[in-house]
N, C-alpha and C positions, 0 to 999 in steps of 0.2 A: 451669617445667621447662626445663632446659638441653640443647640438642641440638647435636652436632657434625656438620656436613655435610662429608663427604670426597668431593669430586667434582672431576675435572680439566677437565671441560667447563664453562667459565665461564658460558655462557649458561644451561645447565641448573642449575648451582649457584645462580645469581642468582634464577632462577625459583622453585626450592625454598625458598631463604632468604626471599624476599619473601613467599611464600605462608604459610610457617610463622610468620613474625613477625606477620603479620596475624591468625593464629590465637591469638596470645598467647604463643608460645614465644620463648625467648631462644636465638639461634643463634650459633655460632662456626664457623670454616671452616678446612679444610686442603685442599691441592690435590695432595699426593703422599703416598705411603705412609709415608715416614719422618717427615714432619711430623705425620701423624695419630697415630702411636705416641707421639711426644713430647708432643703436646697432651693426649692421653688420660692419659699418665703425670703430667702437670703439673696437670691440672684435673679437677674432678668433673663428669661429664656424666650425664644421665639416660638418654639414648638416643644412639647413634651411627648415622648413615646413611652407609653405606660402599660406594662404587663398587668393583667388582672390578678393572677394568683401570685401573691407576694407574701413574704414573712412580715410579721408585725401588724400589717394593715393591708387589706386587699386593695386592688386598684380602684374599684368603685368608691370605696371609702376615702381613698387618697383624693380622688377627683372632687368629692363633696367638700372635703376640707380645703382644698385649693381654691374652690369657687367662692369661698368666704373672703378671699383677699386678692384673687388674681383672675384675669380673663384669658390667660395664656392658652392657646389651642392645644388640645389633648387628643392624641391618637392611641386608642386602646389596642393592645396585642393580646389575643386570647385563644385558647383551644376550645372555649365554650362556644357552642353554636346554636343554642336554643333561642327561640324568638324572645323569651322573657329576659334572657341574658343580654341580648342586643338592646332591648328596651331599657333595661336597667343601666346599661352603659351610657346611653344618650341622656337618660333622666338624671344621672349623677353628674353630668356636665361635660361628657365627651363630645368631641367634634367629628370623630371618625372611628371606625371599628374594623380591624383587620384580623381575620381568622388565621390561626396557625394550622398547617405550615403555609408560608407565604414566600413570594420571591422578593429579593432586594429591589428589583426594578419596580415592582408594585408599590413597595414602601416609599421609594423615591417619588413615584408619581403622586401618591397621596400627600406627601409632604409638600411637593411643588404646588398641588392644588390648593392646599391650605394657605401657603405663603402668597399665592396669587390672589386668593380671596381677601386675605387680611391686608396685604401690602400693595396689591396691584401687579401688573405685568413686569415691572422693572424694579431693580434694586434702588433706582433713583425715583423719589417721589416728588412731584411738583407741589410747591406751596407758594401760591401767589407768584412773585417774581423770582422765587428761589427754587433750588433742587436740593433734596437731602438724600445722600447716599446712605442707605440703611446698613449696608455691610461695613463700610468704613467709618460710619458715624461722622460724616463730613457734610457741611452745608456749602452750597455754591450759589453765586449770583452772577449772571452773565459769564459763566464759565470760570469765574475766579472764586477761590475758596474764601469763605467768611469764617474768621476764627471763632471757634466755640471752645469754652473750657469743657473738660470731661463731663461735669455734672449737667451743664447746659445741653450737651449732646444727648446724654442719657434721658434727660427730661423731654427733649424734643422728640426723640424716638418713641418714648412712652406715649406722648400726646398723639403722635401720628397713628400708633397702633390702636388708640382709643378715640379716634376722631369723632366728634359730635356726640360723645358719651360723657356723662357726668362722672368724674373720678374724684374720690375722696383724697384728703391729705395722706391718710395712712397708705392708700394704694400707691400714691406717688413715692412716699418714703420707701416702701418696699422695693420699688423699681429702681430708684436712683442711689440708694445708700446700701453699702455692703453691711453684712450682719454685725461686723465689729466696729462700725462707725456710729458716732453719736448723731442722732436725728436732730436737726436744727430747723425749727419752723421759720425763724427770721431769715435764714439763708434761703429757704424755699421761696419766700416772697421776693427776695432779691433775684433769684434765678428766673422767676416768672416775669418780673419787671424787665429784666435784661432781654428775654425772648420777645416780649412785647415791643421793646425799643427797636429790635432788629426786624421782626416780621410785621409789626403793626399793632397798635394798641388794642384793636378789636379782634385780634387773632385768638386771644384766650379770655374767656368769660369767667368772672368770679360769681359763684352762686352761694349766697350767704348760708352758712351752716351746712352746706352740702359738699362744696369743693370747687372744682374747676371744670370747664369744658373747652376743648380745643376745637375751633371751627375753621382753622386754616386761613 
C-alpha cells in the first residue's frame, strides 16, 4: 500500500514515515499544498495523510483540488478542533479527521479502517474466478499467477478501487501513467480489451462519452 504524507513539520513527518514503513507501507512525502496536489496527480496512492495548516495552500484547499481528479482516501491531521473546522474537512473531501496530538497507533488504526472499507479485509481481492493481490499487484487463478504487464496491473488495481463507479479516461490516465509519460488513448483501449479477455468481456462496461465502469 502506498501512502503520501503531507506534513510541513519535518520532525512529525519523519516520525510518521518511519513508523508506517516499519508497518510495511511504502511512503512518499510532500511538505506544502501545491506539491501535494502535483504528487497526487502524478502518482497513484492508496491513502493520503494530509495536514491542514500547510504552506502554499491549506489542506482543505488541497482536498478540494484533489477531488477534481481523484477519489483517493484522505485523512486530515490538524490542531484545529472546532466543529466548523471538522465540518469543513469533510465537506472538502476528507474521509477521516485526526486531531493533534495523536498516537501513532491511532493513526495506524484509522488507516487500516479506510483500507478495509475500500479494499476489504484482505490484501487479496476476489474477482470472479481470480484473486488480485493489491500489495504485490499480482493476479492469480487457481493459485497460479496470471501474467499481467505493469500497466494492466495498475489499471486493474484502479478499477478495483473504483468498482461499480463510472471513471473517466482522464482519471484512468492519472492513475496508470507517470507524469513524464505520454498519454496514449489507443493504448488504453488495448489495455481494457486485454483485461476483458482475461476476466470476461462483461467485466468492464463502456459508457459513451462518460468513461468506463468495472463491475468485476
